C-alpha positions in Angstrom: 67.9 -46.1 -52.4 66.6 -49.0 -50.3 64.0 -46.7 -48.8 62.8 -45.7 -52.3 62.7 -49.3 -53.4 60.7 -50.3 -50.4 58.3 -47.4 -51.0 57.8 -48.4 -54.6 57.2 -52.0 -53.7 54.6 -50.9 -51.1 52.9 -48.7 -53.7 52.8 -51.6 -56.2 51.4 -54.0 -53.6 48.7 -51.4 -52.7 47.7 -51.0 -56.4 47.5 -54.8 -56.9 45.5 -55.2 -53.7 43.1 -52.5 -54.7 42.6 -54.2 -58.1 42.0 -57.6 -56.5 39.9 -56.7 -53.5 38.2 -53.3 -54.1 37.4 -53.1 -57.8 35.4 -54.5 -60.7 37.6 -57.7 -60.6 36.7 -58.4 -57.0 33.2 -59.6 -58.0 32.4 -63.3 -58.2 29.3 -65.0 -59.5 28.7 -66.5 -56.0 28.3 -62.9 -54.7 25.0 -62.8 -56.6 23.7 -66.4 -56.2 20.8 -65.4 -54.0 19.9 -62.2 -55.8 16.8 -61.7 -58.0 15.2 -61.5 -60.3 16.9 -64.6 -61.8 18.4 -64.1 -65.2 18.1 -66.7 -67.9 20.1 -66.8 -71.2 17.4 -68.5 -73.1 14.6 -66.2 -71.8 16.3 -62.8 -71.5 18.7 -63.1 -74.5 15.9 -64.2 -76.9 14.0 -62.2 -79.5 14.7 -58.7 -80.6 16.7 -56.6 -78.1 17.7 -53.0 -78.2 21.0 -51.9 -76.5 22.3 -48.4 -75.9 25.7 -47.7 -74.4 28.8 -45.7 -73.8 32.4 -46.6 -74.2 35.0 -45.0 -71.9 38.7 -44.7 -72.7 41.6 -45.2 -70.3 41.2 -41.7 -68.9 37.6 -42.3 -67.9 36.2 -40.0 -70.6 33.5 -41.1 -73.0 35.1 -41.9 -76.3 32.1 -43.2 -78.2 28.4 -44.2 -77.8 26.4 -46.7 -79.7 23.0 -48.4 -80.3 22.8 -52.0 -81.1 19.9 -54.1 -82.4 20.3 -57.7 -81.3 18.4 -60.9 -82.1 18.6 -63.9 -79.8 17.5 -67.4 -81.0 17.6 -70.6 -79.1 17.2 -74.3 -79.9 17.7 -76.5 -76.9 21.1 -75.8 -75.3 22.5 -73.8 -78.2 21.7 -70.3 -79.4 22.9 -67.3 -81.3 22.9 -63.7 -80.5 23.3 -61.5 -83.6 24.4 -57.9 -82.8 24.4 -54.9 -85.2 26.1 -51.8 -83.8 25.9 -48.2 -84.9 28.5 -46.0 -83.2 28.3 -42.2 -82.8 31.4 -41.8 -85.0 29.4 -43.3 -87.9 31.1 -46.7 -87.8 29.0 -49.9 -87.9 29.9 -53.4 -86.7 28.3 -56.8 -86.7 28.9 -59.8 -84.5 27.2 -63.1 -84.1 27.7 -65.0 -80.9 27.3 -68.8 -80.8 26.3 -69.9 -77.3 26.2 -73.3 -75.7 24.7 -74.0 -72.3 26.8 -76.2 -70.0 26.5 -77.7 -66.6 26.2 -75.9 -63.3 24.9 -72.6 -64.8 27.9 -72.3 -67.1 28.0 -71.6 -70.8 30.5 -71.0 -73.6 30.4 -68.6 -76.5 32.3 -68.0 -79.7 32.3 -65.2 -82.4 34.5 -64.3 -85.3 36.4 -61.5 -83.4 36.8 -63.6 -80.2 40.1 -65.5 -79.6 39.2 -69.0 -78.6 36.1 -69.5 -76.5 34.4 -67.2 -74.0 33.6 -68.7 -70.6 30.4 -67.6 -68.8 28.5 -68.2 -65.6 24.9 -67.4 -64.7 24.3 -66.7 -61.0 21.1 -65.2 -59.6 20.5 -61.9 -61.3 23.9 -61.8 -63.1 25.9 -63.2 -66.0 29.7 -63.0 -66.0 31.6 -63.7 -69.2 35.3 -63.5 -69.9 37.1 -63.6 -73.2 39.7 -62.0 -75.5 38.5 -59.8 -78.3 40.4 -58.6 -81.4 39.5 -55.0 -82.2 38.8 -54.0 -85.8 41.8 -52.6 -87.7 40.4 -49.1 -87.7 40.4 -49.3 -83.8 44.0 -50.5 -83.7 43.6 -54.2 -84.1 44.6 -54.8 -80.5 43.6 -57.9 -78.6 42.0 -57.1 -75.3 40.9 -59.2 -72.3 37.3 -58.5 -71.5 35.2 -59.2 -68.4 31.5 -58.7 -69.0 28.9 -58.4 -66.2 25.2 -58.3 -67.0 22.9 -57.4 -64.2 19.1 -58.1 -64.4 17.0 -55.3 -62.9 13.5 -55.6 -61.4 12.0 -54.0 -64.5 13.6 -56.6 -66.8 16.2 -54.2 -68.2 19.7 -55.7 -68.3 22.6 -53.4 -67.4 25.9 -54.4 -69.0 29.3 -53.3 -67.6 32.4 -54.5 -69.3 36.0 -53.8 -68.5 38.7 -54.2 -71.2 42.4 -54.7 -70.4 45.7 -54.9 -72.2 48.6 -56.4 -70.3 46.5 -56.2 -67.2 45.9 -52.5 -67.4 42.4 -51.2 -67.9 42.2 -49.4 -71.3 38.4 -49.2 -71.8 35.1 -49.7 -70.1 31.6 -50.1 -71.6 28.3 -49.4 -69.9 25.1 -50.3 -71.7 21.4 -51.2 -71.3 19.7 -54.1 -73.0 15.9 -54.5 -73.2 13.3 -56.0 -75.5 13.1 -53.7 -78.6 10.1 -51.5 -78.0 9.8 -50.7 -81.8 9.4 -54.3 -82.8 
């Protein structure tokens, strides 16, 4: 029994270490401080933006895809990002972020389906934002902890990778592109 307990503890430690040191969560804004091209909230999240993406469930399979039309507007250190999603299952969703630039490349954001205030950091070619989101009732109404990473590419396209967790366990992942809307 002691051998089994020791083995289970070792497996648990290996899983935790993998999640801390060798996964999505191992990234830090400082890792990207000297990367380019530099991303700017007020420049790159401004105007009309088209986003296309996939949502993966806990098994790693695609569960939904979407397109989103976004509009970013800024006045000084405050801005809004209005998002209108259309999902492949026919559902639609709207969200309006209220963003405030802070000191040392930080920012905060709120939205109706966000619990409290999202915290963000801009570093080099990346943006990291963490927050808790309440899913719509038709999606279960769960509250998930989200980590968003946005990566600016040389061509100006932003790649968004998000991980959603419940009780520390990854339950979904989102991968999307964001670029100036070519139809506008």
